[in-house]
C-alpha positions in Angstrom: 13.3 3.9 -13.9 11.7 1.1 -12.2 7.8 1.8 -11.4 4.4 0.4 -10.1 2.3 0.7 -13.0 2.5 -0.2 -17.3 -0.3 1.2 -19.2 0.0 -0.3 -22.3 -2.7 0.2 -25.8 -4.1 -3.1 -26.7 -6.0 -3.4 -30.0 -9.0 -0.6 -29.1 -8.5 -0.4 -25.3 -5.8 -0.6 -23.3 -4.4 -3.0 -20.3 -3.3 -1.5 -17.1 -1.6 -2.9 -14.7 -0.5 -2.1 -11.0 1.8 -5.1 -9.8 3.4 -3.2 -6.7 3.2 -0.5 -3.5 1.3 2.6 -5.6 3.6 5.2 -4.9 6.5 3.3 -4.6 10.1 4.6 -6.1 9.7 8.2 -6.3 6.5 7.9 -9.0 3.3 9.6 -8.0 0.3 9.2 -9.1 0.7 12.5 -11.4 2.1 10.3 -13.9 0.1 7.9 -13.7 -2.9 10.4 -14.5 -1.2 11.8 -17.2 -0.9 8.1 -19.6 -4.2 7.4 -18.5 -5.6 11.2 -20.1 -3.6 10.0 -23.0 -6.5 6.8 -23.5 -8.7 7.9 -26.0 -12.1 8.5 -23.8 -14.1 5.6 -24.8 -11.5 3.2 -24.1 -12.4 -0.2 -22.6 -9.7 -0.3 -20.2 -8.6 -3.8 -18.3 -6.9 -3.0 -15.1 -4.9 -5.7 -13.4 -4.3 -5.8 -9.6 -1.6 -7.2 -7.7 -1.2 -4.5 -4.8 -0.1 -4.6 -1.1 -1.9 -0.8 -1.3 0.9 2.4 -1.2 -0.4 5.8 -0.9 -4.0 6.0 0.1 -4.1 9.8 -1.5 -3.2 8.2 -4.5 -5.2 5.2 -4.4 -8.3 8.0 -4.4 -6.8 9.9 -7.7 -6.9 6.7 -9.3 -10.1 6.1 -8.4 -11.5 8.5 -8.9 -10.2 8.8 -12.5 -10.8 5.9 -13.4 -14.4 6.6 -12.3 -14.6 9.4 -14.8 -13.2 7.2 -17.7 -16.3 7.0 -20.5 -15.5 3.0 -22.0 -16.0 0.0 -19.5 -13.2 -0.1 -16.8 -12.4 -4.3 -15.9 -10.7 -5.0 -12.6 -8.8 -8.5 -12.6 -7.3 -9.4 -9.5 -4.7 -11.0 -10.5 -3.5 -12.0 -6.5 -4.2 -9.1 -4.1 -5.7 -6.2 -3.6 -5.2 -4.9 -0.4 -5.7 -2.0 1.6 -5.3 1.5 -1.2 -5.5 -1.2 -4.2 -9.0 -2.3 -3.1 -10.1 1.0 -3.1 -8.2 1.3 -6.6 -10.9 -2.0 -7.7 -13.9 -0.6 -6.8 -13.6 1.7 -9.8 -14.5 -1.0 -11.7 -18.0 -1.3 -13.7 -17.1 -5.1 -12.8 -14.6 -6.6 -10.7 -13.5 -10.2 -11.5 -11.6 -12.3 -9.0 -9.7 -15.3 -9.1 -10.5 -18.5 -6.9 -7.7 -18.0 -4.8 -7.3 -13.9 -5.1 -8.1 -11.9 -2.2 -8.8 -8.5 -1.3 -8.2 -6.5 2.0 -10.2 -3.2 3.4 -8.8 -1.2 6.4 -8.3 2.1 7.8 -6.2 4.4 6.9 -2.9 5.8 8.6 -0.3 8.5 8.6 2.7 9.5 10.2 3.4 13.3 11.4 5.8 15.2 13.7 5.2 18.5 15.0 2.9 19.7 17.5 -0.5 19.2 18.8 -2.0 20.5 16.3 -0.2 19.0 13.6 -1.5 15.5 15.3 -4.8 17.3 15.7 -5.0 18.4 11.8 -3.6 14.6 10.8 -6.6 13.1 12.5 -8.8 15.0 10.9 -7.4 14.6 7.7 -7.7 10.6 8.4 -11.0 11.1 9.8 -11.8 12.4 5.9 -9.7 10.3 4.1 -11.7 7.2 5.7 -15.2 9.1 5.0 -14.4 9.0 1.2 -12.9 5.5 1.4 -16.2 4.0 3.1 -18.4 6.4 0.3 -16.5 4.6 -2.6 -16.9 0.8 -0.9 -20.4 1.2 0.7 -21.3 2.3 -3.1 -20.6 -0.8 -4.7 -21.4 -3.3 -2.3 -24.7 -1.7 -1.3 -23.4 -2.5 2.3 -24.3 0.5 5.1 -21.4 2.6 5.8 -21.5 1.4 9.4 -21.3 -2.2 8.3 -18.2 -1.2 5.6 -16.5 1.5 8.2 -16.6 -2.2 11.1 -15.3 -3.9 8.7 -12.3 -1.4 8.1 -11.8 -1.2 11.7 -10.9 -4.7 11.6 -8.6 -5.4 8.7 -11.0 -7.7 6.6 -9.8 -9.9 4.0 -12.0 -11.7 1.8 -11.6 -14.3 -0.8 -13.0 -14.4 -3.6 -16.4 -16.1 -2.5 -16.2 -13.7 0.3 -16.2 -10.3 -2.2 -18.7 -12.0 -4.3 -21.2 -12.6 -0.9 -20.3 -9.1 0.2 -21.2 -7.1 -2.8 -17.1 -6.1 -3.5 -16.7 -8.3 -6.4 -18.8 -9.1 -9.6 -17.6 -12.5 -10.5 -15.1 -15.5 -9.8 -12.6 -16.5 -12.2 -10.2 -20.0 -12.9 -7.3 -19.9 -9.5 -4.3 -18.4 -11.1 -0.4 -19.1 -9.7 0.2 -16.4 -6.7 3.4 -14.9 -6.7 4.2 -11.3 -5.2 7.5 -8.9 -5.2 6.3 -7.4 -1.2 5.7 -9.3 2.1 2.2 -10.2 2.7 3.2 -11.0 6.1 3.3 -7.7 7.3 -0.6 -7.3 7.5 -1.9 -7.7 10.8 -4.5 -10.2 9.9 -3.2 -12.0 6.7 -4.5 -15.3 5.6 -2.1 -17.7 6.9 -2.5 -19.1 3.6 -1.8 -16.4 1.6 1.3 -15.5 3.6 2.6 -19.3 2.8 1.5 -19.3 -1.0 3.2 -15.8 -2.5 6.4 -15.6 -4.0 8.2 -13.0 -1.7 10.7 -10.4 -2.9 12.9 -8.6 -0.4 15.8 -7.4 -2.9 14.4 -4.8 -4.1 15.4 -5.5 -7.5 13.2 -5.4 -10.6 10.2 -4.2 -8.7 8.3 -2.9 -11.6 5.0 -3.5 -13.4 5.0 -5.8 -15.7 1.3 -7.2 -17.5 3.6 -9.8 -19.6 4.7 -11.7 -16.2 0.8 -11.9 -15.3 -0.2 -15.6 -15.2 -4.4 -15.2 -15.7 -5.8 -16.6 -18.9 -4.7 -14.1 -22.1 -8.3 -14.0 -22.5 -9.0 -12.4 -19.3 -6.0 -10.2 -19.0 -6.3 -6.7 -17.8 -4.8 -3.5 -16.5 -5.5 -0.2 -15.9 -5.0 2.9 -13.9 -4.7 6.4 -12.9 -4.1 9.0 -10.7 -3.8 12.8 -9.8 -1.7 14.4 -6.5 -3.1 15.7 -3.3 -2.0 17.5 -0.4 -1.3 15.6 2.8 -1.0 17.9 6.0 2.9 17.5 6.9 3.0 13.7 5.9 1.7 10.9 3.2 -1.0 8.8 5.0 -0.9 4.8 3.8 -3.4 2.3 4.5 -2.7 1.3 8.2 0.5 -0.2 8.9 1.5 -3.7 9.8 1.5 -5.1 13.5 3.2 -8.1 14.8 1.5 -10.7 15.9 2.6 -12.9 18.8 2.6 -16.5 17.7 0.9 -18.4 19.9 1.5 -22.4 20.9 4.4 -24.6 20.6 5.4 -24.6 17.3 7.6 -26.5 15.7 11.0 -25.7 15.0 10.9 -24.5 12.0 7.7 -22.7 12.5 9.5 -20.9 15.0 12.4 -19.7 12.9 10.0 -18.2 10.3 7.8 -17.0 12.8 10.5 -15.0 14.3 11.7 -13.9 10.5 8.8 -12.2 9.7 8.4 -10.3 13.5 12.2 -9.4 12.5 11.0 -8.4 8.9 8.6 -6.3 10.6 10.2 -4.6 13.3 12.3 -3.4 10.2 9.7 -1.9 8.0 7.9 -0.6 10.6 11.2 1.3 11.7 12.1 2.6 8.1 8.5 3.9 8.5 8.5 5.7 11.4 11.7 7.2 10.1 9.9 8.1 6.3 12.5 6.0 4.9 10.6 3.0 3.5 12.7 2.3 0.9 15.3 1.4 2.9 13.6 -2.1 4.2 14.5 -3.8 1.5 18.3 -3.2 2.1 18.3 -3.9 5.5 16.4 -6.7 5.6 18.8 -8.4 2.1 21.6 -7.7 4.4 20.2 -9.3 7.5 20.8 -6.2 9.5 19.6 -6.7 13.4 17.4 -3.3 14.9 20.6 -1.8 16.5 22.2 -1.3 12.9 18.5 -0.5 11.3 18.2 1.8 14.2 21.5 3.6 13.6 21.8 3.5 10.2 18.4 5.7 9.9 19.9 7.5 12.1 22.3 8.8 10.2 20.1 8.8 6.8 18.3 11.9 8.8 20.9 13.8 10.2 22.6 13.7 7.1 19.1 14.5 4.6 17.2 16.5 7.6 18.0 20.1 9.0 18.4 20.6 12.8 14.8 21.6 14.3 15.8 25.1 15.9 13.8 27.3 18.3 11.6 30.0 16.9 13.0 33.2 15.7 16.9 31.8 16.4 19.6 34.1 16.1 22.7 33.5 14.0 24.7 30.7 14.5 23.3 26.7 16.6 21.2 27.6 18.9 22.1 25.3 22.2 18.5 24.8 22.3 18.6 22.9 18.7 17.3 19.3 18.7 19.1 17.3 16.0 17.1 14.6 14.5 18.7 12.4 15.4 17.7 12.3 19.1 14.1 13.0 17.7 14.1 9.7 15.6 15.9 8.2 18.6 13.5 9.1 21.0 10.5 7.4 18.4 12.6 4.0 18.1 13.0 3.8 21.7 9.1 4.3 22.1 8.3 2.2 18.8 11.0 -0.1 18.7 
C-alpha cells in the first residue's frame, strides 16, 4: 500500500521521511505514531521533509509526538515544507534548509456541509487550530504571535535565508536537486522559480515516501515523523486550498499555454476537494478531462457512495422532499466551479 511516510532504523538512531501529502492514500497519522512510538526513547531522529502539507490535524499530532520524543530531532527540508508540513518541521531541535529549499505557512481551512451551526462549529474549530499553529511557529521563531498570524493570512513563502532570518530555520546547507511528486502551482503564492524547478508527477503512480530517493548529502540524510488522530467537526481540515491566479500582461504563446494548464489543474483539484474526493484529481488530470466531465464523474461517484439526505423523522419509503447528493454537489459546483 502506498504511504506518505517511511521510518527506518539507522545505527543508533532512525531516519523518517515525509515525502508526500500528510494523511494521503487513506493512511492516517495513527500508523505513523505507532511506528514512531516503537523507537527507543533516546534515539536521535533525522526527519526529512519534502511535502506540500495535508491534514493539519495529523500534522499537529506528529508535531506533538516529535516534541515529546526524548532524543534529538533534526529536521532536513529536502525540497519544500509547505502548509501543514511546515508545522511538523517546527518540532525539530535543529531545522536545516538547503539554499534552494522553501518553507511556507498559511491559515488552515476545511470543508463542511450542513446547517449554520455546523458551519459555525467548523469556523470555531479552525480558529482553535490556527491558535495552536501560531503558538508553535511563534515559540520556534521567537516572533510575536500577531506577526505570525499576519504571515499565515498572507500565505508566506520563505527561502532558506528568509527562514533563517525569521527564526524558522537554524542552519543553511548546500543546495539539492529539486524534485516533487505534487503540484506546487496549486498554491496561491508559490514562488515562480519553485514552480518551474520542481519535477511534478500527476499520474498518481508510485507516490510513496522513499528515503533512498533523497538527493541531499548522505551525511546530512534525515527522516522522522509521527502522528495521532484528532476528531474534526464534521469534516477533515487541511491547510488553506489553492486559489487560481489570473495571469497578467501579455505572455508569449508557451507561457499562455502553461498558464491555462495550471488554471485548469487548479480548477480540477478544487472541484475534487469540494466533493470530498481529492484522490480523484490525479486521474482526471492524467486523462485530460474537461471540467464538465470532472463534474459529471464526481456527481456520479457521490450519488453512488452517499445516501440521500431526507427530512427528519422520515416515513417509510422515499420522501419526495429528499435531496439527492448529486443535486447538492451540483449546486456547490455551480457556485464554486
